[in-house]
FIVEX-235119 format. One record per residue (C-alpha): residue number from 1; residue in one letter; y negated, z, x. Coordinates in steps of 0.001 Angstrom, whole numbers. Example, Ala and Ser with C-alpha at 12.3 -4.5 7.8 and 13.67 -1.06 7.14 Angstrom:
   nr  rest        y        z        x
    1     A     4500     7800    12300
    2     S     1060     7140    13670
// end
This chain:
   nr  rest        y        z        x
    1     L    22202    84932    48161
    2     A    23009    88345    46812
    3     L    26660    89356    47039
    4     P    27478    88887    43309
    5     E    25879    85420    43437
    6     R    28098    84502    46390
    7     R    31171    85045    44281
    8     R    30204    82235    41925
    9     A    31492    78769    42691
   10     L    29512    76913    45337
   11     S    28324    73402    44681
   12     L    27944    70923    47504
   13     E    24175    71027    46909
   14     D    24218    74816    47469
   15     C    25633    74081    50913
   16     R    23102    71531    52197
   17     C    20892    72475    55126
   18     P    17192    71873    54349
   19     V    16655    70641    57921
   20     C    19460    68091    58464
   21     L    20408    67619    54771
   22     E    24112    67833    55696
   23     I    26690    70453    54719
   24     F    26078    73712    56588
   25     L    27878    74181    59893
   26     E    27951    77821    60908
   27     P    25257    78832    58387
   28     V    22589    81314    59422
   29     T    21033    83216    56498
   30     L    17686    84745    57452
   31     P    16251    87971    56007
   32     C    13986    85792    53813
   33     T    17262    84392    52294
   34     H    16744    80835    53609
   35     T    19897    79384    55149
   36     F    20246    76739    57869
   37     C    22948    75353    60132
   38     K    23042    77440    63281
   39     V    22061    74441    65420
   40     C    19253    73444    63033
   41     F    17904    76999    63000
   42     L    17977    77247    66782
   43     E    16323    73829    67169
   44     S    13718    74136    64407
   45     V    12587    77734    64806
   46     D     9244    78116    66528
   47     K    10354    79644    69843
   48     A     7029    81410    70380
   49     T     6901    83230    67042
   50     L    10510    83062    65772
   51     C     9594    82258    62168
   52     C    11637    80801    59329
   53     P    11174    76995    59362
   54     L    10584    77033    55572
   55     C     8516    80084    54656
   56     R     7205    80966    58143
   57     R     8292    84615    57779
   58     R     8745    86229    61190
   59     V    12401    86793    62031
   60     S    12027    87568    65731
   61     T    13467    91090    65696
   62     W    16315    90044    63396
   63     A    17098    86920    65472
   64     R    17132    88781    68796
   65     L    19316    91598    67433
   66     N    21824    89237    65812
   67     S    21901    86946    68846
   68     R    22786    89910    71065
   69     K    25468    91059    68596
   70     N    26727    87448    68285
   71     S    26285    87732    64516
   72     L    23786    84990    63657
   73     V    26372    83076    61617
   74     D    26785    84227    58010
   75     Q    30575    84396    58363
   76     T    31261    85135    54691
   77     L    29320    82053    53588
   78     W    30838    79927    56373
   79     D    34370    80932    55315
   80     Q    33546    80135    51690
   81     I    32096    76702    52579
   82     Q    35152    75827    54680
   83     T    37430    76870    51803
   84     C    35492    74978    49113
   85     F    34660    71842    51132
   86     P    37270    71370    53880
   87     L    36975    67573    53996
   88     Q    33177    67605    54286
   89     C    33316    70289    56987
   90     Q    35916    68344    58957
   91     R    33838    65152    58738
   92     R    30765    66997    59929
   93     L    32634    68722    62760
   94     T    34001    65383    63970
   95     G    30638    63632    63618
   96     Q    31716    61258    60856
   97     E    29186    59897    58373
   98     E    29425    61073    54771
   99     E    31250    58533    52670
  100     E    29388    56672    49948
  101     E    29737    58132    46469
  102     P    31982    56060    44191
  103     G    29897    53234    42778
  104     G    27480    53584    45697
  105     T    25137    50801    46662
  106     E    26568    49630    49939
  107     H    25537    46010    50490
  108     T    26619    43389    52965
  109     D    24189    40483    53040
  110     I    25795    37306    54327
  111     E    23735    34173    54006
// end
């Protein structure tokens, strides 16, 4: 996201990782602008070629440089997500399931 776009309000959908489909934890924004949770990026990136899991653009030089500088995490975005969605971040950090939306279809079949 370009800097002016970051200043707009984030929706929860803006903050979902395309790999795990959960709210981002320590988001990593690649040069191709795709964003993933740090863990998802590290687990889903092709270790041999270091490519973006979505567009396959090579990010090897960028990933090595930012790993060495300990700057993989997009700290500005991470701070914004934690500010906008503290409850969802806390649930994710503690490993809790997302709660059903109001009016959700949770069934208990007892026969």
